[in-house]
N, C-alpha and C positions, 0 to 999 in steps of 0.2 A: 263281181256281182255282190260283193259285201255291202254295197250301198243299199241293196234291196232286201237284205235279210230282215230288216225292220219292216219292210213293205210286204211282204207276202206271206203268203203262205204258200203264199207262194211266194222276194226279196223282196219280195222282195222285195221292199222293201223297199222308192223311193219312190212333167209331161204336160206339159201344159201348153205349149206353143200358143200362148195367149188365148187358149180356149177358156171360156168362162165355164168352169166345170160343173159345179154342183149347186143346184138351187135347194133351198131349205123347204120345200113345200110343206104341207101339213104333216105334223108328227103323227106317226101311227105305230103304236106299240102293242097292237092287238096280236094275239097268237096267230101264227101262220097256219094255213091248212096243210094237210098231209101231202097234197099234190104239188105244193110249191117247192121246187128244187132249186135253192139258191147256191148249192155247192156241188155241181156235177163233177164227178171224178171217174168217169168211165175211161177204160184203157184206150189209148191213141187219141184222146181229145187234145186239142191244141188251142192256145191263145197267143195272139200277137199283140204286142204293146209298143207304143212310143214312150220313151223315158227321157227325162231331163233332170238336171240338178238346178235347184233354186239359188238365186242370189240371197244375200242376207236380208234384203228388203222384200223378199217374197216374189220378185219377178223371175221370169224364166231366163236361164242362161242358154241361149239358142245354140251355142257352140258345144254343148254337152249332150246333144241328142244321141240316144242309143236305140237300137232295135232289140227288143226283148222277146224271146220265144219261150213259152212254157208248154210242156207236153207231158201227158201221163204215160209212164212206161215202167212196168214192173211193180212189185209189192215188197213190203217189209213188215214183219210181225212185231207188234208191241204187245206182250202178253199173248192173248188168244185172238187178237184182232189184226187183220191184214190192212195195212195202210197203203194207199196208192202212192207210187213214187212220182214226184213232180220234178222233171228234169228242166233246168233253166239254162238258157243260152243267151249270151249278150253279144251282139254283132257276130253271130254264127259260131261263137266259142262257148263250150259248156263251162259254166261257172259254179254251178251248185246243184244239189239234189235234195229236195225236201220230201216230207211224207205227210199225207193228209187222209183223214177218215171222216165221213159224214154219216149221221144217223137221221138225216132229214131236218132235225131241229138245230143240231149243233155241228160246228166244224172243229175237229180235233187236229192238232199238228204236233210233230216232234218239236221239242223246245228250241232247238237250234234255229228254227224258222224266225224266231223273234229276237235273236241275239243282236244287241245294239253295237255293231262294229263300225268304227270310224278310224280312218288313217291316223296313226299317231296318238290315239286316245283309247285307253283301256276301260271299257264300261262292262266288262264281262261279269262283274259282280251281280248284275241284274239277272244273269242266266244261271249262276252257280247253284242256287238252291231251289230252282224250279223242279217240278216233277218232270219225268221223262217225256210225257205227253201232256198237252194243255188244251183248253178250249179257248179259241180266239173269237168265235162268233156263236151266239145263241139267240135264236129267234124268239124265245119265250122268256128271256131274262133281261131286265133293264141294266143290271150292274153286277159284276162279280169280281172278286179279288184273286189274282193269281199269286201274289207274293206280298208278304209283310215281314220284313226282316231288318237286321242291323249289319253294318260293316264297320270295321275298325282298322284305321291306318291302311286303307286300301290304296295301293299304288296306281295312279292314273296313267303312268307311263310317260309323263312329261316332267320337266324340271323348271324351277324358278330360282334364279341366282344359284345354280348348281345344287339345289336341294330338291329331292323328289317331292312331287305334289301328291298328297294322300287325302283320302276322305274318311271321316268318321261320322256316322249318323244313321238315320232311318231311311230305308228304301221300300218302295211299293211299286207294284205293277197292277193297274186296275183296268178292267175292260168295261165298256159301256155300249149298250145298244142306243144308237142315235136315232135320227129321224129318217123317214122315207122321203125321197125327193127325186128330182130329175138329174141325170148325169149326161153330159155331152161327150159322146165317144169320138175317136179319132177321125171318123168319117162324117162327123157333125150330126149323127143320129142321136136323138134324145131317148133315153130309156129310164124306166122307173127302177130305182135301186134302194137298198136298205144300207144305212151306214152303221159301222161298228168302229169304236176307237180303242186304242191301246195306249195307256198313259204310264210312262216311266217317271218316277219322282224320287228325288233325294232331298233330304233336309238335315243339315248338321253343320260340321265345320271342316275346314281344309287347312292348308299350311298356315302356320302362325296363328292357329285357332280362329281364322277368319270365318265368319258365318257364310254359309253357302246354301242356297235353295234353288233348285232348278227342276224342270220337267220337260220331257220330250213326248210329243203326241203323234201317233200314227193313225190316220183315218183310212178306212177301207170301205168301199161300197160294192155290194153284191146284187146282181140282178137274177131274176128267175130264169132258169135254163141257160144262163150265161156264165155264172160264177163271178169272179172278181173283175169289175169293169173299171175301177179307179182306185188308186192308192196314193196318198200324199203324206208327207211329213213336213211340218213347218220348220223353217230355219230358226235356230235358237242360239243365244249367247250364254255361256257359263261364266259368270263374273263374280268372284268372291268379294264380299264387302270389305272395303278399306285397304286393299292392296292392288297394285297395278299388274294383275295377271288375269287373262281371260282366254276363253276358247270359243271360237265361232264354229257352229255346226250347221252346215248348209243342208237345206231340206231337199226332198226329192218328190217327183210326181211321175206316175206311170198311168197311161190311159189306154184302154183297149182299142185296137184297130179292127181286129177280126177274130172270131172264135169259131172253131169247128168242133162241135160236141157230138160224140158218137153215141148211138143208141145203146 
């Protein structure tokens, strides 16, 4: 389920079977009303998703289809606040547990929810200096910064010509409130949803002082009384300038099939 840690807040963090997912309807950044519950977290609520991995050109890899089940079970305290436990199963096997808290306007999660984890590639520096809990959705803010920091000689976990590849430079994680628009669910129903993005960026140098600049963007759409209905991450290539080394990161997409929200 590590694919989906960037995807959720539930991975999770990556479904498209050629669904044309999201239209950009008219942007609406007006404050939400108190009755709008975009982040339902009642105990025993469940969400079923179809999940796919993207090819590098953005098309769906149909052979990667997975069934994702997310359900609320249990609580955990961060400070004086009880966060709802989000159990995540992939193809009926439990793969993760996240923690979420909503105050109607904002969605708070434990920082591990947004850990950018990829097979063979160490990007944990984005997580190391975050607060224990963070806000990944805010209905009344257009943009907020989760992290502004620096890394030095950070080992990516890969080698080039037997030399470890490291990063030195500036890192940021920025959240944005996007636009409101239509999302097509797994049963082809269209729902109105609000987009939020999470952008991870690095700018600096890598092995042999080669310049390197990359960003990874996760898009999440939430609907009133439904919660997360769509999450995507675009495929990206990390290619330092001037040397023949590169890493391809395949994107993900999960789309809601069915939700059972308890009162």
